[in-house]
C-alpha positions in Angstrom: 14.2 -20.5 4.3 14.7 -17.4 6.5 12.3 -16.3 9.2 9.2 -18.1 10.3 7.9 -19.5 7.0 4.7 -21.5 6.5 3.7 -23.4 3.4 -0.1 -23.2 2.9 -2.0 -26.1 1.4 -2.1 -24.6 -2.0 1.7 -24.5 -2.0 2.2 -20.7 -1.5 4.6 -19.6 1.1 3.7 -17.3 4.0 6.4 -15.4 6.0 5.6 -14.4 9.6 7.4 -11.3 10.9 7.4 -10.6 14.6 9.0 -8.0 16.9 9.7 -8.4 20.6 6.9 -6.1 21.6 4.4 -8.6 20.3 3.3 -7.0 16.9 3.4 -9.2 13.8 3.0 -9.2 10.1 2.2 -11.9 7.5 3.7 -11.7 4.0 2.8 -13.9 1.0 5.4 -14.7 -1.6 2.4 -14.5 -4.0 2.2 -10.9 -4.9 4.9 -10.0 -2.3 1.9 -8.9 -0.4 1.5 -8.1 3.3 -1.8 -9.6 4.1 -1.9 -9.0 8.0 -0.4 -6.5 10.4 -1.3 -6.7 14.1 -0.2 -4.5 16.9 1.1 -5.7 20.3 -2.5 -6.1 21.5 -3.1 -8.4 18.5 -5.5 -5.9 16.9 -5.7 -6.2 13.0 -4.7 -3.0 11.3 -5.1 -4.0 7.7 -8.5 -4.8 6.0 -9.0 -8.1 4.2 -12.1 -8.7 2.1 -14.5 -11.3 3.4 -14.4 -12.7 -0.1 -10.7 -12.4 -0.8 -9.1 -15.2 -2.8 -5.5 -15.9 -1.5 -4.1 -17.9 -4.4 -3.2 -17.4 -8.1 -4.2 -16.1 -10.5 -6.5 -13.6 -8.7 -5.1 -10.5 -7.1 -5.8 -10.4 -3.3 -8.4 -7.9 -2.2 -7.0 -6.4 0.9 -3.8 -6.1 2.8 -1.0 -4.1 1.0 -0.9 -4.9 -2.8 2.1 -3.7 -4.8 0.9 -2.0 -8.0 3.6 -2.1 -10.8 4.3 -1.2 -13.6 0.9 0.7 -13.7 -1.8 1.9 -11.5 -5.3 1.9 -13.1 -6.5 0.2 -16.3 -4.4 1.0 -19.3 -3.4 -1.0 -22.4 -2.9 -4.7 -22.5 -1.7 -5.0 -18.9 -4.0 -6.2 -16.1 -5.4 -3.6 -13.8 -2.8 -2.1 -11.5 -0.1 -4.1 -13.3 1.2 -7.7 -12.8 3.4 -7.5 -9.7 0.5 -8.3 -7.4 -0.3 -11.4 -9.5 3.2 -13.0 -9.5 5.2 -15.3 -7.2 8.0 -13.4 -5.7 11.3 -14.8 -4.4 13.5 -14.2 -1.4 16.2 -11.6 -2.3 19.6 -13.0 -1.2 21.4 -9.8 -2.1 19.5 -6.7 -1.1 22.5 -4.4 -1.3 23.1 -1.5 -1.0 20.6 -1.9 1.9 22.3 -3.4 4.9 21.7 -7.1 5.8 18.3 -7.7 7.3 17.4 -8.4 10.9 15.9 -11.7 10.2 13.2 -11.8 12.8 11.6 -8.4 11.8 12.6 -7.9 8.1 12.2 -9.8 4.8 13.7 -8.9 1.5 11.8 -10.1 -1.7 12.4 -9.7 -5.4 10.4 -10.0 -8.6 12.3 -10.2 -12.0 10.7 -9.9 -15.4 9.7 -13.2 -17.0 9.4 -14.1 -20.7 5.6 -13.8 -20.4 5.9 -10.4 -18.7 8.1 -9.2 -21.5 5.5 -10.1 -24.1 3.0 -7.6 -22.5 5.4 -5.1 -21.1 8.7 -5.4 -23.0 11.2 -4.0 -20.4 13.6 -6.1 -18.3 13.5 -5.1 -14.5 14.2 -6.1 -11.0 11.6 -5.1 -8.4 12.7 -5.4 -4.7 10.8 -5.0 -1.5 12.1 -4.8 2.0 9.4 -5.2 4.6 10.1 -4.4 8.2 8.0 -4.3 11.4 8.9 -2.6 14.6 6.6 -1.7 17.6 3.7 0.2 16.1 5.2 0.5 12.7 5.3 -1.2 9.3 7.9 0.0 6.8 8.2 -0.9 3.2 11.1 0.1 0.9 10.4 -0.6 -2.8 13.2 -0.5 -5.4 13.0 -0.8 -9.2 16.2 -1.4 -11.2 16.2 -1.1 -15.0 18.1 -4.2 -16.4 17.0 -3.4 -19.9 19.3 -1.9 -22.6 16.7 0.9 -23.1 15.1 3.4 -20.8 11.6 2.8 -19.5 9.0 4.6 -17.5 6.5 3.0 -15.0 3.9 3.8 -12.4 4.1 2.4 -8.8 1.8 2.4 -5.9 1.6 0.7 -2.5 -2.2 0.2 -2.0 -3.0 0.4 1.7 -6.2 -1.3 2.7 -6.6 0.0 6.2 -9.0 -1.6 8.7 -11.3 1.1 10.3 -14.1 0.8 12.8 -16.6 2.8 10.8 -15.9 4.6 7.5 -18.4 7.4 8.4 -16.4 8.2 11.5 -13.0 8.5 9.9 -11.2 11.6 8.7 -8.0 12.1 6.7 -5.8 15.1 7.4 -2.9 16.4 5.4 -4.5 16.6 1.9 -6.4 19.8 2.4 -5.9 22.6 -0.4 -4.3 20.0 -2.7 -5.3 19.4 -6.3 -6.6 16.0 -7.1 -7.7 14.0 -10.2 -11.2 12.6 -9.7 -11.6 9.1 -11.1 -15.3 9.3 -10.8 -15.3 12.3 -13.2 -12.9 11.1 -15.9 -9.8 12.2 -14.0 -11.0 15.8 -14.1 -8.8 18.0 -11.8 -10.2 19.7 -8.7 -8.9 21.4 -5.5 -9.7 19.9 -2.2 -11.8 22.5 -0.2 -12.5 20.6 2.9 -10.4 21.0 6.2 -10.2 17.2 6.3 -11.6 14.5 4.2 -14.6 12.7 5.6 -16.7 10.0 3.9 -20.4 9.8 3.1 -20.2 8.2 -0.5 -17.9 6.7 -3.1 -14.5 8.3 -3.4 -11.6 7.6 -5.9 -9.1 10.4 -6.0 -5.4 10.8 -6.9 -4.0 13.8 -4.9 -1.1 15.6 -6.5 2.1 16.8 -4.7 0.9 15.1 -1.5 3.0 15.8 1.6 5.3 13.2 3.2 3.0 12.8 6.1 -0.8 12.0 6.1 -3.0 11.2 9.1 -5.9 8.8 9.0 -7.9 9.4 12.2 -10.3 6.7 13.5 -12.5 8.4 16.1 -14.2 5.3 17.3 -10.9 3.5 18.0 -9.2 6.7 19.3 -6.4 5.7 17.0 -4.5 7.4 14.2 -2.6 5.7 11.4 0.2 8.0 10.2 1.4 7.4 6.7 4.9 8.8 5.8 6.2 8.4 2.3 9.3 9.3 0.2 9.8 9.0 -3.6 6.0 8.7 -4.2 4.5 12.2 -4.6 0.8 11.0 -5.0 -1.7 9.8 -2.5 -4.8 7.9 -3.6 -8.0 7.9 -1.4 -10.5 5.2 -2.3 -13.6 3.7 -0.9 -16.3 2.0 -3.2 -19.3 2.7 -0.9 -22.4 0.5 -1.0 -23.4 0.4 -4.7 -19.9 -0.2 -6.1 -19.0 -2.7 -3.4 -21.9 -4.9 -4.4 -20.6 -5.0 -8.0 -17.1 -6.2 -6.9 -17.0 -9.9 -7.1 -14.4 -10.5 -4.4 -15.8 -8.0 -1.9 -18.5 -8.5 0.6 -21.5 -6.1 0.4 -20.8 -4.5 3.7 -17.0 -4.6 3.6 -16.8 -0.9 2.5 -17.9 0.1 6.1 -14.7 -1.1 7.7 -12.1 -0.3 5.0 -10.3 2.7 3.6 -7.5 2.8 1.0 -5.0 5.7 1.4 -2.1 4.8 -1.0 1.4 6.1 -1.6 2.2 6.3 -5.3 4.0 7.6 -8.3 1.0 7.8 -10.7 0.4 11.1 -12.3 3.9 11.5 -13.6 5.5 8.0 -14.3 9.1 7.4 -13.2 11.7 7.4 -16.0 14.7 5.0 -15.5 17.7 4.9 -17.7 19.6 1.5 -18.1 21.1 0.3 -14.8 19.5 3.1 -12.9 17.4 2.3 -9.8 14.5 4.1 -8.2 13.9 3.8 -4.4 10.8 4.7 -2.4 9.9 4.4 1.2 6.6 4.1 3.2 6.0 3.9 6.9 2.7 3.2 8.5 2.7 3.9 12.3 0.0 3.8 15.0 -0.4 6.9 17.1 -2.8 7.2 20.0 -5.2 10.0 19.2 -5.3 13.0 21.6 -8.5 14.9 21.4 -9.0 18.6 21.4 -12.6 19.9 21.2 -13.6 16.5 19.9 -11.0 16.6 17.1 -7.4 15.5 16.9 -4.9 18.3 17.3 -3.5 18.4 13.8 -0.3 19.9 15.0 0.6 16.8 16.9 -0.4 14.5 14.0 1.1 16.5 11.1 4.0 18.1 12.6 4.8 16.3 15.8 8.1 14.4 15.9 7.0 10.8 16.5 
């Protein structure tokens, strides 16, 4: 078995990725899910619910779930699709990507099963390459159509980010964009604020989002920079206090230290013809915040060449 791999007591496998500078990530074969990402100072960068269940059949509340073939609650499929509820395998042939650097990269694959075909009748291969490097976590998802007919799907990487205090966080890069508000029956609005700040529940799908978004944590003097390709939407979600109390696998106060800013192809599903492959890319990187009049200089975050 490649890399540092640990078998947990419930039989699930956990892969430990490390880089020479000291950062690390933990990936479960269950869900193909990153459940921990620490920087070189061993600081946790991803949120994990205090009530998260890390074994089947429940999806894991926190880390970085993979949402496929849908995002949301539609039809007979479970919410956000079934990929996050399945046991993945090591991908022994990730071509056309080059061979992995074993210490810092893992390649995983999920193939359609007979049970999956009963609820979503399309044959597919879903691949993930997960890589860490100093200050950066990169995920490359790929979906191949192995069915004789074309199909369409939604895809999202749900990023549960750990923040010091949600009321002290701002998100830059989504200003002036149109969004669908899931709290108002997906009605369409235009973002009016210079930056998104948080004082209540939010659940929005931003349309035509840029390739680069900044999540600024004032208290930690740290910015998480999200770069994405192939996924034109960005989802911003925090349940706030009332909704958090209604979520069974979430602690009542967990909402204060978490924020989801997701990469996705949600509004317009991706259409794949037989034997075609779709490829996306997401990078999360840590940037030390530089302050200007008490605020981050947006030119450095949004346009700087990091």
